[in-house]
N, C-alpha and C positions, 0 to 999 in steps of 0.2 A: 440461510447461508451459515456455514460453520467454518471456524478457523481450526484446521486440522494439522497435527504434527506431521512433518515431513518424514516419511519412512521409505523403506525399500518397496512397500506396497503401492506408493503413489508418486514417487520421484520421477518415474518415467512418464507418467501422465503430465506432470509439471513440465518436463523438458520438451514434451510434444506440443505444448501450447505455442501458438504462433501469433505474431502481431500482423496487422494489415501493413502493406509496404510503406504507406504514408506516415505510419506511426513510428518508424524506425528513429526518427530525430527526436522523439518525445520520451521514449521509455526503453530501457534495455530489455533484451529478451531474457527469459527465465534461466537459460543455461549460463549466460554471463552473470546474472544476478546470483545464482546458486554458487558459481565459482568464486565470485567476489566475497560472498557471504562466508564461504568456507574459511577464509582468512580470520574470521571473527568467531569461529566455532567454540573457542574457550572463553569468550567474553559474554558474560551474562546479561549484557545490555542489548544484544541483538537477538531478535526472536523471529524465526521463519515459520511460515505456515502455507499450506495449500488452502485455497478457497474452494470449498466444496458445497455444491448445491444438490441435494437429494442423491447423495452418494457419487456424484460426478465431479471431478476436479475441473473447475472453470477458470481458475486463476492462481496467481502466486502473490504473496505478501511478505515483506520484510519490515519489521519494526525495530526502531532503536529507542531505548529508554534512557532518560536523563533524570535520575532521581533527585539530583541537586536542584535542578530547575523545575522539577515536577511536570515534565513534558515527555510525551511519547511522539517521536517522529515517524511518519509513514515514509520509510526510506524508499521502498519499491512497492508498487502495486500494479498489477496488470491482469486484465481479463483476456483470455484467448479470443482471437478474432471470431471464431465461430460461435461464441457466447455473448458477443457485444450487442448493444442495443436491445437487451432483454431485462434491464434493470439490475443486472448483477453487480455492477459498479456501485450503484446506490445502496444496494443490500450490503455489499462489502463494507462501505463506510459506516453504515449504521451498526454492523456487527463489530467493527473495530471500536467504535464508540462505546458500545456495551461492554466489550472486553476491557478497555482502558478504564472505564468507570468502575468495574468490578475490582480493579487493583487498588482503588481508593487513594493511593499516594500521589496520584497524577491529576493535574488540574487543567491541562490543555493538550490538544493534539495539534501537531504541526504537519502540514503537508506542503506540497509545492507543485508547480506545473511549469513546463518549459513554455516560454512565450511562444504563442501561435497554437498551442494545444487548447483550442476552444472548447472541446468536449469536456476536458478535465476541469477547465476554468468554470464552465457552467455547472458541472456536477458539484464541485466544492462550494460554489456560491449558493446553490440552491440547498445545500445541506448545512448552511449556517456558518461556513468558514469566511473569514474576513481577510482582506489583504494586509499584510504586515511588512512588506518590503520586497526588495529584489536581491538575488544573489547573482551579482554581475558575471562572475567567472563562468557560471553554468547557464546563464540566461534564464534563470528560474524566478518565478514569482512566489514569494512565501505566503502561505495562508494558515491562519490560526483559528481553532475553534476552542472556546472555553467550555469546560465541562461543568455540568450542574450535578452535584451529588445529593 
């Protein structure tokens, strides 16, 4: 799995990614996420990537960095419906961890899942994330993984 810069060569592949209908309550589609992220285009704390596997865009990723707290937040991560249940989500989390570890100034990764998203809950827990609270307004469970450098 590679984190690849979003360019004119892959943006349409990202926009073509679809969610399964039952996932619409758990994650925003990539077009919405790209549009929202555009608002932060001049903010060096937001980093956007295509998730690419063997030259094929399989997902979208948006990270937010907080150097003061030494944290990287997984703001948005989605794997296209046709690529789900093939290990790409797990590979994406491991690739994110490698990327964040390479930055050295960050000590943990924070992610979350909307209550009821059992697939994301399972994925985060099996990758070593631990529950750290709830964001009531968005009905999200906050999960944290401490990095070992």
